N, CA, C and O atoms as CSV, one atom per row, in Angstrom:
chain,resi,resn,atom,element,x,y,z
A,1,THR,N,N,17.447,-3.476,2.881
A,1,THR,CA,C,18.738,-3.619,2.235
A,1,THR,C,C,18.717,-4.853,1.345
A,1,THR,O,O,17.767,-5.634,1.388
A,2,SER,N,N,19.749,-5.033,0.545
A,2,SER,CA,C,19.758,-6.139,-0.407
A,2,SER,C,C,19.942,-7.497,0.263
A,2,SER,O,O,19.646,-8.520,-0.355
A,3,ASP,N,N,20.418,-7.542,1.499
A,3,ASP,CA,C,20.588,-8.835,2.155
A,3,ASP,C,C,19.422,-9.176,3.092
A,3,ASP,O,O,19.478,-10.173,3.812
A,4,ARG,N,N,18.370,-8.353,3.085
A,4,ARG,CA,C,17.174,-8.609,3.896
A,4,ARG,C,C,15.963,-8.629,2.988
A,4,ARG,O,O,15.884,-7.857,2.032
A,5,TRP,N,N,15.008,-9.516,3.284
A,5,TRP,CA,C,13.791,-9.616,2.492
A,5,TRP,C,C,12.588,-9.651,3.403
A,5,TRP,O,O,12.650,-10.167,4.519
A,6,LEU,N,N,11.498,-9.100,2.921
A,6,LEU,CA,C,10.211,-9.243,3.591
A,6,LEU,C,C,9.556,-10.467,2.987
A,6,LEU,O,O,9.289,-10.503,1.785
A,7,CYS,N,N,9.297,-11.463,3.803
A,7,CYS,CA,C,8.693,-12.713,3.339
A,7,CYS,C,C,7.275,-12.790,3.893
A,7,CYS,O,O,7.056,-12.595,5.089
A,8,LEU,N,N,6.316,-13.074,3.018
A,8,LEU,CA,C,4.912,-13.086,3.417
A,8,LEU,C,C,4.272,-14.438,3.168
A,8,LEU,O,O,4.558,-15.110,2.177
A,9,SER,N,N,3.405,-14.820,4.081
A,9,SER,CA,C,2.452,-15.889,3.820
A,9,SER,C,C,1.088,-15.212,3.861
A,9,SER,O,O,1.015,-13.985,3.919
A,10,LYS,N,N,0.047,-15.958,3.833
A,10,LYS,CA,C,-1.278,-15.341,3.826
A,10,LYS,C,C,-1.554,-14.539,5.100
A,10,LYS,O,O,-2.204,-13.495,5.043
A,11,TYR,N,N,-1.063,-15.017,6.250
A,11,TYR,CA,C,-1.383,-14.381,7.529
A,11,TYR,C,C,-0.191,-13.903,8.337
A,11,TYR,O,O,-0.382,-13.256,9.366
A,12,LYS,N,N,1.034,-14.194,7.913
A,12,LYS,CA,C,2.212,-13.833,8.696
A,12,LYS,C,C,3.280,-13.192,7.832
A,12,LYS,O,O,3.270,-13.325,6.608
A,13,ALA,N,N,4.209,-12.491,8.485
A,13,ALA,CA,C,5.332,-11.858,7.787
A,13,ALA,C,C,6.614,-12.117,8.566
A,13,ALA,O,O,6.610,-12.197,9.795
A,14,TRP,N,N,7.710,-12.247,7.826
A,14,TRP,CA,C,9.016,-12.476,8.419
A,14,TRP,C,C,10.042,-11.582,7.747
A,14,TRP,O,O,9.886,-11.192,6.590
A,15,ILE,N,N,11.089,-11.265,8.486
A,15,ILE,CA,C,12.282,-10.668,7.896
A,15,ILE,C,C,13.237,-11.827,7.675
A,15,ILE,O,O,13.588,-12.549,8.609
A,16,CYS,N,N,13.650,-11.995,6.437
A,16,CYS,CA,C,14.574,-13.068,6.086
A,16,CYS,C,C,15.916,-12.442,5.722
A,16,CYS,O,O,15.978,-11.446,5.001
A,17,GLN,N,N,16.982,-13.040,6.229
A,17,GLN,CA,C,18.320,-12.521,5.981
A,17,GLN,C,C,19.243,-13.693,5.737
A,17,GLN,O,O,19.159,-14.716,6.416
A,18,ALA,N,N,20.131,-13.536,4.756
A,18,ALA,CA,C,21.054,-14.612,4.396
A,18,ALA,C,C,21.838,-15.095,5.613
A,18,ALA,O,O,22.423,-14.295,6.343
A,19,GLY,N,N,21.843,-16.399,5.822
A,19,GLY,CA,C,22.625,-16.997,6.894
A,19,GLY,C,C,22.042,-16.873,8.284
A,19,GLY,O,O,22.696,-17.258,9.253
A,20,LYS,N,N,20.817,-16.343,8.417
A,20,LYS,CA,C,20.192,-16.178,9.728
A,20,LYS,C,C,18.786,-16.764,9.699
A,20,LYS,O,O,18.152,-16.815,8.645
A,21,PRO,N,N,18.297,-17.207,10.858
A,21,PRO,CA,C,16.911,-17.697,10.897
A,21,PRO,C,C,15.922,-16.556,10.634
A,21,PRO,O,O,16.168,-15.412,11.018
A,22,ALA,N,N,14.838,-16.868,9.996
A,22,ALA,CA,C,13.806,-15.860,9.735
A,22,ALA,C,C,13.199,-15.394,11.049
A,22,ALA,O,O,12.961,-16.195,11.953
A,23,GLU,N,N,12.950,-14.083,11.148
A,23,GLU,CA,C,12.329,-13.497,12.341
A,23,GLU,C,C,10.905,-13.088,12.003
A,23,GLU,O,O,10.686,-12.261,11.118
A,24,GLU,N,N,9.933,-13.671,12.709
A,24,GLU,CA,C,8.546,-13.276,12.477
A,24,GLU,C,C,8.325,-11.863,12.977
A,24,GLU,O,O,8.795,-11.499,14.055
A,25,ILE,N,N,7.599,-11.056,12.185
A,25,ILE,CA,C,7.286,-9.681,12.562
A,25,ILE,C,C,5.939,-9.688,13.262
A,25,ILE,O,O,4.952,-10.178,12.713
A,26,ARG,N,N,5.894,-9.146,14.471
A,26,ARG,CA,C,4.651,-9.111,15.248
A,26,ARG,C,C,4.342,-7.708,15.754
A,26,ARG,O,O,3.691,-7.543,16.786
A,27,THR,N,N,4.811,-6.699,15.027
A,27,THR,CA,C,4.568,-5.318,15.432
A,27,THR,C,C,3.839,-4.574,14.322
A,27,THR,O,O,3.725,-5.072,13.202
A,28,GLY,N,N,3.348,-3.386,14.634
A,28,GLY,CA,C,2.678,-2.551,13.641
A,28,GLY,C,C,1.511,-3.264,12.993
A,28,GLY,O,O,0.740,-3.949,13.665
A,29,ILE,N,N,1.382,-3.104,11.687
A,29,ILE,CA,C,0.263,-3.739,10.990
A,29,ILE,C,C,0.361,-5.254,11.010
A,29,ILE,O,O,-0.648,-5.942,10.853
A,30,PHE,N,N,1.561,-5.782,11.202
A,30,PHE,CA,C,1.748,-7.227,11.218
A,30,PHE,C,C,1.218,-7.875,12.495
A,30,PHE,O,O,1.137,-9.101,12.579
A,31,ALA,N,N,0.859,-7.066,13.485
A,31,ALA,CA,C,0.283,-7.595,14.728
A,31,ALA,C,C,-1.232,-7.747,14.622
A,31,ALA,O,O,-1.851,-8.356,15.496
A,32,GLU,N,N,-1.843,-7.200,13.560
A,32,GLU,CA,C,-3.286,-7.296,13.401
A,32,GLU,C,C,-3.674,-8.726,13.043
A,32,GLU,O,O,-3.217,-9.278,12.042
A,33,ALA,N,N,-4.518,-9.306,13.873
A,33,ALA,CA,C,-4.868,-10.714,13.721
A,33,ALA,C,C,-5.662,-11.010,12.456
A,33,ALA,O,O,-5.554,-12.107,11.907
A,34,ASP,N,N,-6.453,-10.059,11.984
A,34,ASP,CA,C,-7.338,-10.350,10.854
A,34,ASP,C,C,-6.802,-9.860,9.508
A,34,ASP,O,O,-7.544,-9.869,8.526
A,35,LEU,N,N,-5.561,-9.439,9.433
A,35,LEU,CA,C,-4.979,-8.952,8.187
A,35,LEU,C,C,-4.619,-10.129,7.282
A,35,LEU,O,O,-3.970,-11.078,7.721
A,36,VAL,N,N,-5.046,-10.063,6.003
A,36,VAL,CA,C,-4.749,-11.117,5.036
A,36,VAL,C,C,-3.882,-10.508,3.935
A,36,VAL,O,O,-4.346,-9.647,3.188
A,37,PHE,N,N,-2.635,-10.948,3.831
A,37,PHE,CA,C,-1.678,-10.365,2.902
A,37,PHE,C,C,-1.914,-10.817,1.471
A,37,PHE,O,O,-2.367,-11.933,1.215
A,38,GLY,N,N,-1.593,-9.917,0.540
A,38,GLY,CA,C,-1.640,-10.224,-0.882
A,38,GLY,C,C,-0.235,-10.259,-1.441
A,38,GLY,O,O,0.434,-11.292,-1.395
A,39,LYS,N,N,0.220,-9.119,-1.974
A,39,LYS,CA,C,1.526,-9.036,-2.623
A,39,LYS,C,C,2.254,-7.785,-2.144
A,39,LYS,O,O,1.618,-6.819,-1.723
A,40,ALA,N,N,3.586,-7.798,-2.207
A,40,ALA,CA,C,4.389,-6.642,-1.807
A,40,ALA,C,C,5.373,-6.304,-2.920
A,40,ALA,O,O,5.968,-7.190,-3.534
A,41,ILE,N,N,5.535,-4.992,-3.172
A,41,ILE,CA,C,6.530,-4.511,-4.130
A,41,ILE,C,C,7.207,-3.272,-3.556
A,41,ILE,O,O,6.682,-2.651,-2.631
A,42,ARG,N,N,8.368,-2.910,-4.097
A,42,ARG,CA,C,9.070,-1.685,-3.707
A,42,ARG,C,C,8.474,-0.502,-4.445
A,42,ARG,O,O,8.156,-0.596,-5.630
A,43,THR,N,N,8.324,0.611,-3.743
A,43,THR,CA,C,7.892,1.846,-4.388
A,43,THR,C,C,9.117,2.568,-4.943
A,43,THR,O,O,10.249,2.132,-4.734
A,44,SER,N,N,8.889,3.655,-5.641
A,44,SER,CA,C,9.987,4.438,-6.224
A,44,SER,C,C,10.929,5.008,-5.177
A,44,SER,O,O,12.106,5.234,-5.457
A,45,THR,N,N,10.415,5.244,-3.960
A,45,THR,CA,C,11.247,5.818,-2.900
A,45,THR,C,C,11.863,4.764,-1.987
A,45,THR,O,O,12.527,5.107,-1.009
A,46,GLY,N,N,11.648,3.475,-2.295
A,46,GLY,CA,C,12.240,2.411,-1.501
A,46,GLY,C,C,11.348,1.848,-0.419
A,46,GLY,O,O,11.716,0.875,0.240
A,47,ASN,N,N,10.170,2.445,-0.221
A,47,ASN,CA,C,9.225,1.872,0.734
A,47,ASN,C,C,8.572,0.641,0.114
A,47,ASN,O,O,8.882,0.273,-1.019
A,48,ILE,N,N,7.683,0.017,0.847
A,48,ILE,CA,C,7.037,-1.212,0.396
A,48,ILE,C,C,5.542,-0.974,0.264
A,48,ILE,O,O,4.893,-0.511,1.202
A,49,ALA,N,N,4.996,-1.296,-0.914
A,49,ALA,CA,C,3.549,-1.272,-1.137
A,49,ALA,C,C,3.049,-2.681,-0.862
A,49,ALA,O,O,3.440,-3.629,-1.543
A,50,LEU,N,N,2.189,-2.817,0.132
A,50,LEU,CA,C,1.721,-4.120,0.594
A,50,LEU,C,C,0.212,-4.214,0.399
A,50,LEU,O,O,-0.554,-3.518,1.065
A,51,SER,N,N,-0.202,-5.076,-0.516
A,51,SER,CA,C,-1.639,-5.257,-0.733
A,51,SER,C,C,-2.182,-6.250,0.278
A,51,SER,O,O,-1.486,-7.158,0.733
A,52,THR,N,N,-3.453,-6.047,0.616
A,52,THR,CA,C,-4.129,-7.002,1.498
A,52,THR,C,C,-5.445,-7.406,0.848
A,52,THR,O,O,-5.979,-6.690,0.000
A,53,LEU,N,N,-5.948,-8.530,1.245
A,53,LEU,CA,C,-7.206,-9.023,0.695
A,53,LEU,C,C,-8.399,-8.573,1.513
A,53,LEU,O,O,-9.533,-8.952,1.221
A,54,ASN,N,N,-8.151,-7.757,2.548
A,54,ASN,CA,C,-9.272,-7.295,3.373
A,54,ASN,C,C,-9.122,-5.885,3.943
A,54,ASN,O,O,-10.049,-5.388,4.583
A,55,LYS,N,N,-7.973,-5.223,3.728
A,55,LYS,CA,C,-7.790,-3.879,4.292
A,55,LYS,C,C,-7.072,-2.933,3.339
A,55,LYS,O,O,-6.408,-1.997,3.784
A,56,GLY,N,N,-7.195,-3.164,2.028
A,56,GLY,CA,C,-6.650,-2.237,1.058
A,56,GLY,C,C,-5.156,-2.339,0.861
A,56,GLY,O,O,-4.583,-3.428,0.864
A,57,LEU,N,N,-4.523,-1.164,0.687
A,57,LEU,CA,C,-3.101,-1.069,0.391
A,57,LEU,C,C,-2.390,-0.289,1.489
A,57,LEU,O,O,-2.839,0.785,1.890
A,58,TYR,N,N,-1.284,-0.834,1.969
A,58,TYR,CA,C,-0.438,-0.145,2.940
A,58,TYR,C,C,0.876,0.217,2.263
A,58,TYR,O,O,1.407,-0.559,1.468
A,59,ILE,N,N,1.394,1.391,2.577
A,59,ILE,CA,C,2.766,1.765,2.219
A,59,ILE,C,C,3.521,1.795,3.539
A,59,ILE,O,O,3.188,2.563,4.441
A,60,ILE,N,N,4.545,0.947,3.640
A,60,ILE,CA,C,5.312,0.844,4.878
A,60,ILE,C,C,6.791,1.062,4.573
A,60,ILE,O,O,7.239,0.876,3.441
A,61,ASP,N,N,7.538,1.458,5.593
A,61,ASP,CA,C,8.984,1.564,5.416
A,61,ASP,C,C,9.628,0.234,5.799
A,61,ASP,O,O,8.928,-0.722,6.134
A,62,GLU,N,N,10.946,0.171,5.751
A,62,GLU,CA,C,11.644,-1.092,6.028
A,62,GLU,C,C,11.474,-1.566,7.464
A,62,GLU,O,O,11.711,-2.738,7.758
A,63,ASN,N,N,11.066,-0.671,8.365
A,63,ASN,CA,C,10.828,-1.062,9.754
A,63,ASN,C,C,9.384,-1.476,10.000
A,63,ASN,O,O,9.027,-1.851,11.117
A,64,GLY,N,N,8.550,-1.411,8.965
A,64,GLY,CA,C,7.150,-1.784,9.111
A,64,GLY,C,C,6.247,-0.642,9.539
A,64,GLY,O,O,5.066,-0.861,9.811
A,65,THR,N,N,6.781,0.583,9.605
A,65,THR,CA,C,5.974,1.739,9.977
A,65,THR,C,C,5.068,2.131,8.816
A,65,THR,O,O,5.527,2.272,7.682
A,66,VAL,N,N,3.789,2.303,9.099
A,66,VAL,CA,C,2.834,2.671,8.055
A,66,VAL,C,C,3.037,4.129,7.666
A,66,VAL,O,O,2.976,5.021,8.512
A,67,LYS,N,N,3.278,4.366,6.377
A,67,LYS,CA,C,3.428,5.705,5.828
A,67,LYS,C,C,2.119,6.187,5.221
A,67,LYS,O,O,1.763,7.357,5.355
A,68,GLU,N,N,1.399,5.285,4.550
A,68,GLU,CA,C,0.108,5.583,3.944
A,68,GLU,C,C,-0.761,4.338,4.014
A,68,GLU,O,O,-0.261,3.213,4.047
A,69,HIS,N,N,-2.067,4.556,4.036
A,69,HIS,CA,C,-3.014,3.444,3.995
A,69,HIS,C,C,-4.181,3.852,3.114
A,69,HIS,O,O,-4.859,4.843,3.390
A,70,TRP,N,N,-4.414,3.100,2.068
A,70,TRP,CA,C,-5.516,3.343,1.134
A,70,TRP,C,C,-6.519,2.218,1.269
A,70,TRP,O,O,-6.157,1.043,1.194
A,71,ASP,N,N,-7.788,2.574,1.468
A,71,ASP,CA,C,-8.851,1.572,1.512
A,71,ASP,C,C,-10.145,2.206,1.017
A,71,ASP,O,O,-10.139,3.342,0.542
A,72,ALA,N,N,-11.245,1.486,1.123
A,72,ALA,CA,C,-12.524,1.979,0.611
A,72,ALA,C,C,-12.989,3.239,1.332
A,72,ALA,O,O,-13.762,4.012,0.766
A,73,SER,N,N,-12.542,3.466,2.555
A,73,SER,CA,C,-12.988,4.647,3.299
A,73,SER,C,C,-12.345,5.946,2.809
A,73,SER,O,O,-12.861,7.030,3.081
A,74,ASN,N,N,-11.214,5.844,2.083
A,74,ASN,CA,C,-10.565,7.077,1.610
A,74,ASN,C,C,-10.338,7.098,0.101
A,74,ASN,O,O,-9.405,7.737,-0.384
A,75,GLY,N,N,-11.200,6.394,-0.641
A,75,GLY,CA,C,-11.190,6.543,-2.089
A,75,GLY,C,C,-10.825,5.332,-2.908
A,75,GLY,O,O,-11.026,5.346,-4.122
A,76,LEU,N,N,-10.296,4.281,-2.305
A,76,LEU,CA,C,-9.968,3.079,-3.058
A,76,LEU,C,C,-11.252,2.351,-3.450
A,76,LEU,O,O,-12.239,2.399,-2.716
A,77,LEU,N,N,-11.246,1.688,-4.586
A,77,LEU,CA,C,-12.435,0.977,-5.071
A,77,LEU,C,C,-12.943,-0.058,-4.078
A,77,LEU,O,O,-14.150,-0.246,-3.931
A,78,SER,N,N,-12.036,-0.718,-3.409
A,78,SER,CA,C,-12.382,-1.839,-2.543
A,78,SER,C,C,-11.265,-2.073,-1.541
A,78,SER,O,O,-10.142,-1.609,-1.738
A,79,ASP,N,N,-11.565,-2.785,-0.474
A,79,ASP,CA,C,-10.538,-3.188,0.489
A,79,ASP,C,C,-9.803,-4.447,0.043
A,79,ASP,O,O,-8.804,-4.831,0.651
A,80,GLU,N,N,-10.294,-5.094,-1.018
A,80,GLU,CA,C,-9.727,-6.357,-1.492
A,80,GLU,C,C,-8.803,-6.099,-2.683
A,80,GLU,O,O,-9.265,-5.876,-3.802
A,81,VAL,N,N,-7.483,-6.134,-2.427
A,81,VAL,CA,C,-6.475,-5.861,-3.451
A,81,VAL,C,C,-5.671,-7.138,-3.697
A,81,VAL,O,O,-4.913,-7.586,-2.837
A,82,HIS,N,N,-5.851,-7.712,-4.887
A,82,HIS,CA,C,-5.213,-8.995,-5.199
A,82,HIS,C,C,-3.793,-8.873,-5.733
A,82,HIS,O,O,-2.965,-9.755,-5.504
A,83,ASP,N,N,-3.507,-7.781,-6.446
A,83,ASP,CA,C,-2.185,-7.657,-7.064
A,83,ASP,C,C,-1.792,-6.188,-7.136
A,83,ASP,O,O,-2.653,-5.308,-7.143
A,84,VAL,N,N,-0.493,-5.929,-7.188
A,84,VAL,CA,C,0.034,-4.574,-7.310
A,84,VAL,C,C,1.128,-4.561,-8.364
A,84,VAL,O,O,1.858,-5.537,-8.537
A,85,TYR,N,N,1.229,-3.433,-9.069
A,85,TYR,CA,C,2.234,-3.279,-10.114
A,85,TYR,C,C,2.690,-1.822,-10.119
A,85,TYR,O,O,1.861,-0.914,-10.056
A,86,LYS,N,N,3.997,-1.595,-10.194
A,86,LYS,CA,C,4.534,-0.225,-10.244
A,86,LYS,C,C,4.839,0.133,-11.691
A,86,LYS,O,O,5.535,-0.609,-12.383
A,87,ASP,N,N,4.313,1.282,-12.156
A,87,ASP,CA,C,4.597,1.716,-13.520
A,87,ASP,C,C,5.846,2.591,-13.558
A,87,ASP,O,O,6.437,2.870,-12.515
A,88,GLN,N,N,6.255,3.029,-14.754
A,88,GLN,CA,C,7.487,3.807,-14.927
A,88,GLN,C,C,7.425,5.186,-14.291
A,88,GLN,O,O,8.464,5.794,-14.036
A,89,GLU,N,N,6.222,5.689,-14.032
A,89,GLU,CA,C,6.070,6.997,-13.408
A,89,GLU,C,C,5.994,6.910,-11.888
A,89,GLU,O,O,5.854,7.933,-11.217
A,90,GLY,N,N,6.086,5.703,-11.338
A,90,GLY,CA,C,6.019,5.521,-9.894
A,90,GLY,C,C,4.614,5.291,-9.372
A,90,GLY,O,O,4.422,5.111,-8.170
A,91,GLY,N,N,3.627,5.295,-10.261
A,91,GLY,CA,C,2.252,5.013,-9.841
A,91,GLY,C,C,2.091,3.534,-9.528
A,91,GLY,O,O,2.798,2.690,-10.078
A,92,ILE,N,N,1.173,3.237,-8.656
A,92,ILE,CA,C,0.907,1.848,-8.273
A,92,ILE,C,C,-0.463,1.457,-8.817
A,92,ILE,O,O,-1.470,2.091,-8.501
A,93,TRP,N,N,-0.491,0.425,-9.624
A,93,TRP,CA,C,-1.734,-0.131,-10.168
A,93,TRP,C,C,-2.193,-1.257,-9.265
A,93,TRP,O,O,-1.397,-2.099,-8.849
A,94,LEU,N,N,-3.481,-1.267,-8.964
A,94,LEU,CA,C,-4.047,-2.253,-8.050
A,94,LEU,C,C,-5.125,-3.068,-8.752
A,94,LEU,O,O,-6.014,-2.511,-9.397
A,95,ALA,N,N,-5.044,-4.366,-8.624
A,95,ALA,CA,C,-6.091,-5.251,-9.125
A,95,ALA,C,C,-7.006,-5.559,-7.945
A,95,ALA,O,O,-6.702,-6.404,-7.104
A,96,CYS,N,N,-8.137,-4.852,-7.905
A,96,CYS,CA,C,-9.107,-5.037,-6.822
A,96,CYS,C,C,-10.179,-6.032,-7.267
A,96,CYS,O,O,-10.250,-6.394,-8.441
A,97,ASP,N,N,-10.991,-6.459,-6.343
A,97,ASP,CA,C,-12.042,-7.413,-6.687
A,97,ASP,C,C,-13.137,-6.797,-7.542
A,97,ASP,O,O,-13.919,-7.529,-8.150
A,98,VAL,N,N,-13.217,-5.455,-7.609
A,98,VAL,CA,C,-14.267,-4.798,-8.389
A,98,VAL,C,C,-13.709,-3.929,-9.521
A,98,VAL,O,O,-14.459,-3.161,-10.122
A,99,GLY,N,N,-12.425,-4.032,-9.821
A,99,GLY,CA,C,-11.858,-3.255,-10.902
A,99,GLY,C,C,-10.388,-2.945,-10.679
A,99,GLY,O,O,-9.751,-3.459,-9.759
A,100,ILE,N,N,-9.871,-2.090,-11.546
A,100,ILE,CA,C,-8.462,-1.710,-11.507
A,100,ILE,C,C,-8.359,-0.248,-11.079
A,100,ILE,O,O,-9.134,0.595,-11.530
A,101,ALA,N,N,-7.405,0.043,-10.213
A,101,ALA,CA,C,-7.193,1.415,-9.744
A,101,ALA,C,C,-5.712,1.756,-9.857
A,101,ALA,O,O,-4.856,0.872,-9.826
A,102,ARG,N,N,-5.422,3.043,-9.990
A,102,ARG,CA,C,-4.041,3.527,-9.959
A,102,ARG,C,C,-3.961,4.587,-8.872
A,102,ARG,O,O,-4.752,5.530,-8.844
A,103,VAL,N,N,-3.007,4.420,-7.991
A,103,VAL,CA,C,-2.786,5.419,-6.950
A,103,VAL,C,C,-1.381,5.968,-7.087
A,103,VAL,O,O,-0.448,5.250,-7.446
A,104,ARG,N,N,-1.247,7.232,-6.799
A,104,ARG,CA,C,0.069,7.874,-6.799
A,104,ARG,C,C,0.483,7.960,-5.338
A,104,ARG,O,O,0.098,8.886,-4.623
A,105,VAL,N,N,1.266,6.993,-4.908
A,105,VAL,CA,C,1.670,6.943,-3.502
A,105,VAL,C,C,2.802,7.919,-3.251
A,105,VAL,O,O,3.524,8.306,-4.170
A,106,GLU,N,N,2.946,8.309,-2.001
A,106,GLU,CA,C,4.015,9.197,-1.569
A,106,GLU,C,C,4.031,10.476,-2.410
A,106,GLU,O,O,5.087,10.976,-2.798
A,107,SER,N,N,2.845,10.978,-2.673
A,107,SER,CA,C,2.669,12.168,-3.485
A,107,SER,C,C,2.292,13.341,-2.581
A,107,SER,O,O,1.671,13.141,-1.537
A,108,PRO,N,N,2.661,14.562,-2.974
A,108,PRO,CA,C,2.250,15.711,-2.174
A,108,PRO,C,C,0.768,16.051,-2.348
A,108,PRO,O,O,0.247,16.929,-1.661
A,109,PHE,N,N,0.095,15.361,-3.261
A,109,PHE,CA,C,-1.315,15.632,-3.519
A,109,PHE,C,C,-2.204,14.781,-2.636
A,109,PHE,O,O,-1.827,13.680,-2.236
A,110,THR,N,N,-3.373,15.291,-2.338
A,110,THR,CA,C,-4.335,14.609,-1.483
A,110,THR,C,C,-5.653,14.469,-2.224
A,110,THR,O,O,-6.042,15.356,-2.984
A,111,LEU,N,N,-6.333,13.365,-2.006
A,111,LEU,CA,C,-7.655,13.176,-2.576
A,111,LEU,C,C,-8.633,14.098,-1.859
A,111,LEU,O,O,-8.753,14.059,-0.634
A,112,LEU,N,N,-9.321,14.916,-2.624
A,112,LEU,CA,C,-10.335,15.806,-2.070
A,112,LEU,C,C,-11.679,15.383,-2.643
A,112,LEU,O,O,-11.900,15.459,-3.851
A,113,ASP,N,N,-12.568,14.940,-1.774
A,113,ASP,CA,C,-13.875,14.476,-2.230
A,113,ASP,C,C,-14.908,14.657,-1.134
A,113,ASP,O,O,-14.700,15.434,-0.201
A,114,ARG,N,N,-16.023,13.941,-1.241
A,114,ARG,CA,C,-17.121,14.065,-0.278
A,114,ARG,C,C,-16.691,13.776,1.164
A,114,ARG,O,O,-17.253,14.338,2.104
A,115,THR,N,N,-15.692,12.897,1.338
A,115,THR,CA,C,-15.274,12.559,2.701
A,115,THR,C,C,-14.653,13.750,3.429
A,115,THR,O,O,-14.601,13.764,4.658
A,116,GLN,N,N,-14.176,14.759,2.670
A,116,GLN,CA,C,-13.652,15.987,3.271
A,116,GLN,C,C,-14.673,17.118,3.205
A,116,GLN,O,O,-14.351,18.266,3.514
A,117,GLY,N,N,-15.904,16.799,2.804
A,117,GLY,CA,C,-16.953,17.806,2.738
A,117,GLY,C,C,-16.965,18.607,1.452
A,117,GLY,O,O,-17.643,19.631,1.371
A,118,ILE,N,N,-16.222,18.158,0.436
A,118,ILE,CA,C,-16.181,18.858,-0.840
A,118,ILE,C,C,-17.101,18.134,-1.818
A,118,ILE,O,O,-16.871,16.973,-2.155
A,119,HIS,N,N,-18.142,18.825,-2.267
A,119,HIS,CA,C,-19.129,18.232,-3.171
A,119,HIS,C,C,-19.057,18.914,-4.534
A,119,HIS,O,O,-18.586,20.046,-4.638
A,120,GLY,N,N,-19.512,18.246,-5.554
A,120,GLY,CA,C,-19.561,18.842,-6.880
A,120,GLY,C,C,-18.449,18.340,-7.767
A,120,GLY,O,O,-17.682,17.450,-7.399
A,121,MET,N,N,-18.378,18.939,-8.961
A,121,MET,CA,C,-17.416,18.520,-9.984
A,121,MET,C,C,-16.341,19.574,-10.158
A,121,MET,O,O,-16.618,20.773,-10.113
A,122,GLY,N,N,-15.103,19.118,-10.358
A,122,GLY,CA,C,-14.028,20.041,-10.666
A,122,GLY,C,C,-14.016,20.343,-12.153
A,122,GLY,O,O,-14.088,19.424,-12.969
A,123,TYR,N,N,-13.927,21.611,-12.519
A,123,TYR,CA,C,-13.951,22.000,-13.924
A,123,TYR,C,C,-12.595,22.413,-14.465
A,123,TYR,O,O,-12.411,22.469,-15.681
A,124,ALA,N,N,-11.642,22.703,-13.590
A,124,ALA,CA,C,-10.335,23.144,-14.056
A,124,ALA,C,C,-9.295,22.869,-12.980
A,124,ALA,O,O,-9.615,22.737,-11.799
A,125,ALA,N,N,-8.052,22.785,-13.414
A,125,ALA,CA,C,-6.941,22.602,-12.488
A,125,ALA,C,C,-5.746,23.381,-13.022
A,125,ALA,O,O,-5.602,23.556,-14.231
A,126,GLU,N,N,-4.894,23.844,-12.119
A,126,GLU,CA,C,-3.718,24.585,-12.542
A,126,GLU,C,C,-2.568,24.265,-11.592
A,126,GLU,O,O,-2.769,24.079,-10.392
A,127,VAL,N,N,-1.378,24.207,-12.142
A,127,VAL,CA,C,-0.182,23.972,-11.332
A,127,VAL,C,C,0.192,25.296,-10.685
A,127,VAL,O,O,0.244,26.330,-11.351
A,128,HIS,N,N,0.453,25.258,-9.372
A,128,HIS,CA,C,0.846,26.442,-8.640
A,128,HIS,C,C,2.209,26.208,-8.002
A,128,HIS,O,O,2.412,25.200,-7.326
A,129,ASN,N,N,3.139,27.125,-8.211
A,129,ASN,CA,C,4.493,26.968,-7.649
A,129,ASN,C,C,4.537,27.443,-6.218
A,129,ASN,O,O,5.590,27.389,-5.582
């Protein structure tokens, strides 16, 4: 909500609210001892895109529940994401240590590649209703 903020340091996260003491978050991904935070932005649907310097990109809701997780194991260039930017189409641009990537978060589409046993090149695509 507009009166609550997610506040991050390199290793910790808090919920900050006007007129109240900050509450440290120690649940979900925020309980992981080795997580190093980067930057957080709002997605088009109101969730939070949270970059990390060692575990890729997390999409979380306002309660901290992980909705999506992108890292090197599922198609992201690297686990080291220094910056995030949301474009006008709702895509998230990531500044990784080895290049720039764009992910379409909260999309009905799924990455299909070697990790799912699909090999070769795609030659055509069509929209199906």
